[in-house]
C-alpha angles and dihedrals in degrees: 000000000000125000091242093055092048090049090049091051092048091052091047091050091050090050093049092048090053091049091047091052092047092051092048091052091049092051093047091049091051092047092051091047090053093050111093121227125227091252090058095051103033092099089058090050095055094085088050090063092071090049092051089049090054089050090052091050091048092049092049090051091051097046097032091217140068111301134217131225094267093054091046092051091047091049092047093050094047095046096040108028091155093063110085102208125154120238088244091057093050093049090046089055090050090053090048090052089050091051089051090050096242091119129023136199115239087179129014110278095014127099137200133178120265099220095199093052091043090059090054092051095051 
């Protein structure tokens, strides 16, 4: 092969690599724009909080002790299999309930119902 042809191919490869990088960045920007943030969907998650609370109560009744995230998620999924909620969303709702005082943590990672706060909620 001639030197000119090799030089042409090298320039063409560099050009294609630049185009490839530009297209990847454009796709990633579109994908990140399409992904919704928590702030955008938190209004839709509000009704889920009551459902998660029911799952916590159910799990406490079954285990007869404070329950952890894994047990809450398992209880939620078995009681409400038709609700497609991510584990992250369920645990976030548990933390939100703890912040509101509806549930409390007698030990790190375990949750139990605060009966006084529960009366105020219902």
